[in-house]
N, C-alpha and C positions, 0 to 999 in steps of 0.2 A: 504493500500500500504506500509506503514511504517513497519507494523508487518509482512509483507509477502515478497514483492520484495526486500526491503532494507536488511532484515535479510538474505535472500537467497544469496544476493550478498556478504555480509560480511562473510557468511559461506564459500563461494567458495574462498574468498581471505584470509581466516583464520585470520580474525581480527575483530571478533564480538565485538562491543563496549559496549553492555549492555545486561546482562541477566535480563529481565524485572522482577521487583519486584512482579508483579501480578501473574506470572507463571514462575518459574525458579527452576531448580533442581541442587544441588551441591553435589560433593563428599566431605565428611567431611575432609578427609586428604588433599584435594586440598585447601579448605578454610583455614585450619590451616597452611599449608605451605605458603599460600599467606599472612599470618599475621592476619587472622580473619576479621570479619566485623569491619569497622572503623567508627568513628564519625567525621572524618576530613572534610567530605563534606555533602551536603544535597542531593546528588544523590548516596546513598550508593550502589545501584545496579550497577551503572556504575563504581564506585570506585573499588568494589571487582572484577568486570569483568576484568578491566584493570590489577589489581593486579594478577589475575590468569594468564593472558598472560605473565606478567613479570616474573612469577614463572615457566614458561615453560609449562603450561597446555593449552590444546586446548578447546575452547568454540565452541559448535556446535548448529545448529538450528534444532529443532524437529517440523516438520510441522504438526504432528498429535496431539500435545499437545493442550489441551483446558482448559480454565479457565473462571469462571463467576466472574465478579468484578463490583463494583459500579463506575459509572462515576460521575463527579461533577454535582450537581443538580441545579446550578445557575451560572450566569455569574461571580460573585465574586469568587465562589469556583473554577471555571475553570481557571480564571486568576491566582489565588493563586497557584494552582497546576502546571500550565505551567511555572509560574515565578520561582517556586522552582526547577523544572526540569531543566530549562535553566541555572539558576545560578549554580546549583549543578553540571551540566555537565561541565561548565567552571572550576569550582573548581577541579573536577577530572582530567581534561586535564592538568591543571597547576600543580597539585600534581605529576603527572606521566610524566612530560615533559622530564625527563632524558631518557625516553625510546627512544627518537629520536636518541640517540647516542649509545644505547645498541646493543648487538649482539643477534642472535637467535630469538626466538618467541617474546621477548620483543621489540627488534629492529624492527621486522616485523610490530608489531602493531604501534610502534612509527612513522615509515616512510611510512606506508600504511594506517592503520586504523585511526590514529589521524588526518592526513591531510584531509581525507574524512569527518570525523566528523566536523572538523573546517569549511570546505568548504560548506557542505550541511546543517549543523545545526546552523551555526553562520554567516559566511560571506554572503552566498547567500541570506538568509532571511533578513539580515540587509539591503542589497541593493535592495531587491525585491520591496519596495515601489516606487522606481524610475520607474519601469516598469508600474505600475498603473498610475503614474503621466504623463509619456510620452504617454501612451495610451489615457488618457483623453485629453491631450493637442492635440494630433493628431486628435481625434474625433471632437474637437471643432474648431481648427484653421487650420488643414491641409486637411485631407481626411477622412471623417467619415466612408465611406464604406470600405476603405482599412484597417483602424484601427480596425473596427469591425470584418472584415474577419480574420485579424491577431489574434485577441483575441479569436475568435471562433476556429481557427486552433490550438492554444495552448490548449484550453479546450478539443478539440477532442483528442489530444495526451494524455492528462491526463486521459480522459475517456477510451481510449484503454488500457492504463496501469492499471487503476483501474479494468476494466473488466477482464483483464488477472489475476490479483490478486484474484478477486472474483472467477474466474474459478478454480484456483489452490486450493482454500480453500472451494469450494463448496457452496459459499454464493449465496443468491438470488439477481438476477440482478436488481430487481426493486428499490433497495436502491441507485442505481447509479443516480437516478433522483435527488437526493439531492446534487450531485456534484457541479452544478452551484451555489447553495446557499453557499457552502463552499468558493467559490472564491470571494463572495461578503460580507462575514462576518468573517468567521473563520481566513482566511489568514491575514486580516487586524489586527485582534486582536493579532495574533501571532507576527506580525511585532512589535507592541507596547510592547508586553511582552518581546521580545528579546532585544529590545532597552533599556527597563527598566533594564533588567538583565545586559547588557553591562555597562550601566551607574553606576549601583551598584558596579560592579566588578572594574571598572576603578577608582572610587572614594574611593575604600577601604571600602565600606559599608558592613555591616553584615546582613544577612537575617536569620530570625528564621525559625524553622520548621513550615510549613504551613499544619496544620492538616485538612484533608478532613472531612466534616460533613457527618456522616453516616445516611442514611434515611431508610435502611432496605427494599428498593424497589426491590432488586435483589433476585430472587428465583431460585434454581436449577431446570432446566427443568425436566418434568416428564420422568421417565425411566432412569435417570442418578443417579448413586450412587457414 
């Protein structure tokens, strides 16, 4: 959903926040005009993408692009990767905060794209644990049936959105069966990762580059060159 519906929305609004490092194409003159790749943040893909907006370039979504890349192979590796991404995104937003008062494409990103990123990638996830707490409280002390139905309704909305994303990308629907597990494990981990990132940023801590351990388990599918 994040690589599909979110990016389509940002494309329509002309404020794409990140050209993913796993699969991104750049014009050489655009990168040079934007100042080149910087080591100022731990999310260099987000940093250069925002810099491109500020330099007046348009970043677009290409739905037919494909890439094969390794995912973290352990909980520790997944935590490290998401922690770096979250912290690096905050660094990039802070670095380009002046785009809020800019004109043209830079100002468009600052006043449209940046608030969306802050809202959906920082603020909402930080307060999301309250939803789980209130749901559990309602199930135990208020009305178990009503709370369960409300939780299932939210899951159904997410399922519909995910199914539509799968439809657009031609993915197999059977993988949607794992969506409930995501609600009971992955979301909670992301809460803690984001809170950890916020604490690090607010206390002025410095995070080093979190290198992903390569396992070599990813192979290019047959027939793909």
